[in-house]
N, C-alpha and C positions, 0 to 999 in steps of 0.2 A: 129830396134823392130819389131817383128813380132807375130803373132798370130796362136795358133796350133789350125788345123781343124779337128782332129781325134777325134772320139768320146769317152765317156766315155765306153762306150762297148767294144772298141779295147785295150782301156787299160786294164781291168779287165779280158777278153782274155788273153791278154799277162801273166799277174803276174796268174791267174789261171792255163794258160799251163806250165809255168815253173814248179810252185809247184805239178801240176799233174804228169809230167816229173819224177820228182825230187823225188816222194813219189814213185809212180812204178818201178822205179830203185834201189831203198832203199829196197824196197820189193821183187825182182827178184833177187837179190844179196845177201841179207840175207840168203834165201830160198837155192839157190846154194851154199853158201859156210857157214855153220851153225857154222863152227869150229872153225873159224878166229875170234877175239874176243881181242880190245885190252884194256890196263889195265886205264879206264879212271877215276879210283879211285885216281890214280898219279897223281901229280903234273908235267906239263910238257909243254915246248915251240913248238911251231909248227909256219911253214912259210906257208902262202896260197899263191901262184899264179894264177890269173883267167884272165880270157878275157871274154867281155859281148857286150853290146850295151845299150846306155842310150838314152832318149828323153828329151828335154828341152822344157818345155812349159809355156810360158810369157802371163801376161795378158795385153793384147794389141789390142783385136778386135773391138772397138770402132774408131781405124785408122788406122789398118792394117787387110786384109784379103787375104789369100793364103791358101797356101799349104807347108807341112815342110815335112822331112825323115832324119833319120837317118844315118848319111853318112860315118861314122868312128867308128872302134871300141872302148871299152874302155882297159884300162889294170890295174892290182890291184896286187900290194903288199902288204903282211899282214903279222904283228908278232903277235899272239898270244900265252898269258898265261893262261892255265888252272889252276885255283885258286883250283878248286872243280870239283867234276864229273857234277854239274849241272850249272857252274858259271866260264865265262872266260874274259878277259879283252883283248885287241886288239889296237895295231895302225897302221895308212895305209897311204899308197901313193897311189893314186888313180885320172888314165888320162881317165876322163870321157868320152872320144871322143867329136862327133861333131854331130849337126843336123841341117841340111841345110833347106834353105827356100826360095821361091819365091812369089810375090804377088804384090797386088798394095796397096799404102799408100794413104789413105782417106784425112789425115791431109796435104798433098802437092798436092792436086789436081788431084789424079788418079795417079802418078807417080807409074813406075814400080820399083819395088824393088827384090833383092835378097842377100844374102848371108849365112854366118854359123855362130853359134855358139856355142863355147865350152866350158869344164871348167876343173880342175882339182884341186886335195882338199888332204888337210893335215888333217888326222881325228883321233878320240877315241872314244871307243865303249865297249859297258859293253853288255855281252850275257849271256842268258838262256839257256840252252841245255835239252832238255825232250827226252831221249830214245825213241824210236820207238819198237829197236829189240834190240839183243845183241851185233849187230854190225853198227846200225843205227840210227840217233837223229835227231829231229826236231829243232832249234836252234832260237830265237829270239833277237834282237839285238836294242841298241837304243844309242844315242852318240851325239857329233859334230863335225862337220865339218868347217874347214877356207877353202872357195871356191875362187879361183881366176875365173871370166868369160870372153871370149875373144869373142868381135862380130864384125864380119867383115861385110862389107853391101857396095853393090854397088847402089845407088840411081842415075837417072838421068844421069847417065855418071860419078859420082863422088864416089870414092871409100873412105869410111873411118873405123878406127877402135877402138875398144872400149875396155877399163875394166874394172872392178868392182871386188873389193874384201871384200867379207862377211862372217857371220859366221855364220852355218846353222845347225841347229839341224837335226836328220835325224835317222829314222827306218827301219828294215830290217826284213825279217823271209826268212828261207831256211832250207835245208836237207842237212846233212852230212852223208856219207856212207864209212865204215873202208874197202878198199881195201886187205890191209897187216896190221900187229900192227903198222908200222910205216909210213905207205901211206894211204890217204883217199882222198875222192871226194865229193865237193861242190859246190851247186848251191843256187842261191838266189835272189832274189829281194831286192832293199832299195829303198827308197823314202827320197829325201833331200827337206826341204821344204821351203829354202828360197834360190835363185841365180838372179844373177844380181842387178841391180840398177834402182830404178824407176824413176829416176830424168836424168837417160843418156841412159838407153838402154831396160829399161822394166826389171820388176822381174815377177817371175814364179818359178815354183818345176822344180826338174830333178828325173824322174823315170829310175832306173837302173835292166839291169837284164844280172846274169854273170854265169860263172860255171869255177871249176878249181880244181887242187891238192894240197891236205894239205899234207906237212912233217913233222912229226914229229920227237921231241929231248927228249928223256929222260935222 
């Protein structure tokens, strides 16, 4: 198990930076192409493909201290159905990437430990959409995910691998911009509130930042 030593300020700056870039991109694009507008009042399906990075933070500071970093990207494939201009539902498969760590285990007498925690999820969500301009919108979403978390660890010369499957609520926020009637760009942040298993590997939360293209089918 590991303990993340990044500060809360780092997390807030990361989230704020992503949202600021999204808002800036939406505004600049809307001004540059005011004539492009999708028929957002119609019901339609869309496919979202995205890449990004996630960070897994386990609560085990009393037994482990060290450093960690996001070491592999995440990949998301998502199917959305727009029920109404302001409401959509979605289902997705999400490879959340891995967070590597190294440090010292206090519980084992100062033994050096290193490894990686990675997760994948199957998830469903409900989203609300708030138009910002004729071709951009802010969205907020919430749902549930079935998370498979895998931890590999090298401790005192011995290597172990542990798995845990849990259900986790999650929430997210982001911006979507229309590039053409059938293509858009979306970026956002998600927070998964439960990952791992307290008895075997520790448990904590996952924060995810992503961006990708939306392909609409009407």
